[in-house]
N, C-alpha and C positions, 0 to 999 in steps of 0.2 A: 503494499498501499503507500502509494506516494505520501510523503508527508505535507504538514498542512504549507509550509512554504513553498515547497515543488508544484502545489494545484496551483497557488498564488500565482508565481512565475509561468506557469501554461496558460492561464485562464486570459485572452485577449479582452485589452482595456475598451471600455467606449472612448472613441474619439475619430480622428480622421483615419477614412481606410482608403487605400487607394491599390490599385493591381501592382506588381512590382515584385521585386527580390526582398526587400525587408518589409512588404505588407502595409507599412504608415510610416509615413516621416513622423520625428520627434517633435514634442510642443515645441521647442526651442527653431526648429525648421519653420514650421508653420507661422510662427511669431515674426519671424526674419520676411517669410514672404508678403502677410499682412504689413508688414512696416514699408517696405516696397512698394505696393500697392497703396497704402496711402499715403506715400511722400510723391506720388504722383497726381493725386488731387489737384482739379483744374486751380491754375493761378498764375499770377502774371509777376515776376519778379523784379526788382530794380538791377540787380546785378547780371541778368539776360541782356547780350548785347545784340540780339540778332535784329532789330529795328535796324543796326549800323551796316549790318551785312544786307539788308534787302534794299536799304538809299542807294547803298554804293554800286548794287547790281542794276539797279532802274538809271541811275545815272551813264553807267557804261554801255546801256543799250538803248537807249533813248530813240537813237536816230540808227536807221536800219544800214547796214554795212555786210562785208563779206561772210559767209558762214564760218568759216576758220576764226575771226575775232570775236563770232557770237559766241562760239563753243571756248574760247580762252576763257571771256568773261562769266562765263556759265562754271569752268571750272575753280576760276576764283571765288564766285561765289561760294560754291560746293566746300572751298577748302574754310571760308570766311565760317558758313555756317558748322562746320566739322569742330572749328575749334570752339565754338559756343556750346558743343554738347556739355558739357560739365555743368554750367550754372542755367543752362535753358531746356533739361529734359522735361521739366513739368510745364511747360509754357507752350501755350496753343499756337504761337505764330512760329515758333522752331519747328512742330510739326508740321505746320502747312508749308511752311519753306521746304524741310527735306521731301514732301509730296511733289511740289511743283517743280523740285530741280529734276526728278525723277523723270518725269513726264518730259521736260524740254530735252534732257539728253536722248530720252529715246525720240523723239521727233525730229531732232535737227542730226540725229545720228552722231552723236558728239561721244569721243572717247575719255573713260572717266582720267586716262594717263596723258599727261599733253603740258604745253606751256600753259602758264597762265601771266596775269598782267593786274598793274594797277586800275581801278579805276579811272575813265577819260572824266573830264569836265564834260557836264551837261552840254548840252549843243540843243541851238532850236531847232526844230523840228522845220523839215522843208516847206515851203509854200502849197498849201491843199490845193490840188489841181480841180479845173472846172467840174462840176456836178454833172454825171453822165445823164444822158435822156431819160425820161421820168418811164419810158417803156421797158429801157436796161434794167432799172433798178428794179423793178417791180413784177419782169417777169416771171413766169414761172416754169425755167427750165430745168430745173433741178429735179431729179428723180421724188417718188412721192415719198420716200423716207426721209427726205429732206424738208417736210412739209408734216408738221406733227398732226395736226387735225383732219388732216386728208389722208393719213396713214390708215384711219379708222373703217371698217367695213361700212358703207351706204349707212345700211340700218343699226349700227352699233351705238349704244349710249354715249353721249357726249361725254368727253374727261371733265372731272371736276379739277376746277383752281382753285388754288388757294395766293394768301397776299403776306407778306412781311415787310415792315416799314422801321427804320431808325432814323432818327431825328433829334435834333436840340441837343438835350443835355447829358448824355442821350436818353432818349427814350425809345423802347422797344415794342412793336406790335407783332407777336409770333405768327406763324404761321395758322396757330390753333386759335388766335384771335384774342389771346392774354396780353394784356398793356403792362409794361413794366416801366419803372423808372430805375437805371440802373449808376455805377460808378465806371466802372470797367475800363480804367485810365491803362493805355498803352494798345497793343497790337492783341483783337479778338476775331478768331473766325465768326461769320454770319452763317454761312451756308457753306457744305462740302458734300459732293456727292459723285456719282459717274460721271456727269458731265460738266459741271462747273465748280468754283470755286470761290468766295467773297470772304477776301479782310477788310478791316477796318484797323484804324488807329486812331485814338481818343486822346487828347492832349489838354491840359489845365484850361479853363478860361480864363483865369484870374490865378496870379503868382499865389500858393499857397491855398487855392480854393480847392473844394471838394468836387466842383462844377467842372465837367469835361465836355467836348464835344468833337466831333470826328473833322479831322486835318488831313488824312489820307485813306483810300480806296482802292483796292485792287482785285481784280476780277479776272480769273483765268477761265475761259473757255475752252475745253479740252476737244481735241480732232475725235471726227463723227465720221465713222464709215467715208463713203464716197462726198460727203456735203460739207465740212467746213474743216481748216487746220487749226492747230491750237494758235489760238489769240491769246493776248494779254491788253487787258485797259487798266491804266493808273491814272487816277486824278489824284489833286492836292489842293490844298487852299491856293487859290489865285492862277491854277494852273487845272480846267477842266476841256481838256481835248474833244475833240470834233473826229477823232480818229482812235486805233489802236495803237499799241507801243511801237510796234514796226512801218506806223506812216500808214497803213492800208483802212478803209472803209468799209471792207466785208471779211466773209470769211475765206478769202485766199484764190487762188487758182483753180478747185474744184468745180465740177458744175454745176453744184447746188451751193455757191459761193455767197449767192445774195440771199443764204435762207438765215444769215448771221451778218446783222450790218449796223453802225452806228450812224444816228442821225441826231444832227444839230437841231432843236429846237429854238433856243436863243444861246448868242453866242457868250461863253465864258458864264452862262448861268444853268441851262437845262440841256442834258443832254440824254437822249433815249437811245438804249442799245435792243435791237430786235433778234430774237432768236427762234425763229419761226420751226428750226428742226427739233428743238424741244418745248414748243409750244410757251416760250418765256420772253417776257418784255420786262426791262428794267430801266428805271428812271434814276438817274443821277442829276442833282442839283448843287450849285451852291449858291446859298444864303447869308450873307454876311461874309464873314471869313471861313463857316464852317458847310461841311458836305452834308447833304440826306441822300438816303437810300429807301428805294421801294422796289418791289419785283410781284410781278405776276407769275406764277409756275404751278403745273399740271401736279396733282396730289403724287403720282406716281415717280414724276421726276424728282420729288422732294423726299420721296422713300426709296430712290433709286442706292442703297448704302453700298458702298464697296466691301469685299470680304474682309473680314476682320477691322473693320473700322467702328470706332465708338462713336457713334452720332451724339452722346449726351453733352460732346462739348459744342456744338453749334446753336448760337444762339439763337437762328431764327426758328428751329427746329423743338428746342426745351426751354428756352428764355435763357437768364442769367443768372447765375451761381445764386444761391441763396445770401452768401456773404456779400455779393456784389451789389443787392438790390437797397433801393433810396425810397424810403416813406415820405412822399411829398408835402403830406400834411404839415411836417414840423417845420417846415421851413415858413417865417411869419414875417422877412424881409429884414432891412437894417442898413447896412453898408452898401446895398446896391443901389440905393437911393430912389425905391419904390415901396409905397406900404403897399398892404394887400389891397384896399381899396383901390390905388392906382394902377396897380396890377391888373385886378380885372377890368375897371374900365376900357384899359388898352388892349387886352386880349377880346373884349366884347366886340369893339370894332370891326374884327376879320372873323372871330368864331361867335354868333350869335348863341350856339345850342351849348350849353354848359354840361359838354363830356367830356372824358378824359384828354381830347385835344385841347380843349380849353383849359383845363386844370393845368395841363403841362405846360403852356405857354405861361401860366399865370407862373408855376414855378419857377419856371427859366428867369422871368423878369427879377423875380425876389432872389434868385441865388445868383445871377451873373449883373443885372443890370441891364444887360443888352437888347435894345431895343429889335434887331433882327430875329430874336428868337419867336418873336411875334409872328412873323410870314413863314418862319420854318416849320411852326405848329400848322400854319393853315395851307401851306403847298404840302403838307404829309396828309391832310385832310384831303385835300383835290384829288392827290393821286390814289389814295383808297377809292374815292367815286371813280376814278378810271380803270382800276386794277382788281379792284373786289367784284368776285361773281354775284354775292348776295348782298342788293340793294338795303336789306333791314339789320345788314352789319356795320353799315359805314359808321354810325357812331357806338362809341362803348362806353358805358357809364359808371360811375364808381363801384357801383353792387355788383358787376359784371366782375370787375378787378380783384373784389374782396372776394368773391368765391373763388373764382381760379387759384387764388393766392392761397386760400384756405386750403385747396386739396392738393398745390404744390409743398406746402406744410409740412401737411400727413404724409404725402412721401418721402420727404426729407426726413421727415422723423422714423418713419418706417427703416430706412436707409441706416439712419446713424443706429438705433435699437440692433439691429443687426449686425453692425461692426462691434456693439458693446457687446453683445451675446457670445461674438469671438473672443475677443479679448479677453472676457471673464473665463471661456475655457482654457485659454492658452495660460493662464495665473493659474487655475485649479492645477493645469496638468504636471506643472511646473514641481 
């Protein structure tokens, strides 16, 4: 008969059971894995220098040039990003840059080995050529696959479209119609799927202020079958181009290139990018010194998740992290120069309905004193009216936001409770 000690040693303990030689990892190993997981929780660190790498690359590739020059600049960009790996592992902009570099190297057949060079000073874009005749811009000479809505069978149900907007201090309207006010200083991705990626950079409105607004915007449209080449659109304060970064205004040399094109509505103030091959319209504006973003996109494009990609990181899909959200009701004015009553009166001039666009306008005036934020909220609502598929959802009111916020808070509580249970298990197992 085995001794009590032998039976105790032979009996498996409750815990993490896995296939393999040892049967289960030790409690210490589990806790180490959990610690690594928690270290990757979304955050933007001050030590991360990824924005410097991004800006140097944009500066070196603004004007078109020989392919070998582009590959040289891309390798320099890759080296710069790799040097930030230690401090940027948990930074969303770092991971977006990694994806973008891989896509660009593949598209341009660039070798990872080869010469690199220092970024060249930014040079002005060449003069925009005269527009083509209307029939050449609008012709439908591309394959059916290059026209999203025409690719469906004649009697099939029409696709559902969703909307996301980002404007002001900044305020976010997600694809699910959640409305949030966020801090999100630095670089954050709005959208990332199989077809395109969108990233914004938010900077403080005033020195020492928690109020931020969008000063840079980058959109990468990935190459798609026989329709379009990969294109990059980059805008920043006082530079709202009417063309992609390579100077072109459409999707390249392919047969369906006009399925992607840049249309300038108001020079320096309003640009529309039409991506008909994925049924998507993007609106970019400069209002005052800051940019606004709005998009109309089919639900199946929104959900086109790349394999092994964690979509929880992208703001338009799941909103801002809980620790980045702001309760705008707590801002009551002061150093901005606006009283609450004066801010309401000013916003009422453009936004007669006291919905969350109106409330965001009041918040922005109280937090920054910048009168241009009134127009940012106004145009954000106008873009909703143009892009949202449900006219009954143009306006979002405070009670809707609190309902969505409560649901999100419960989800976060559930997630933190699960982590607490795992950590407790680690402590008990040691």
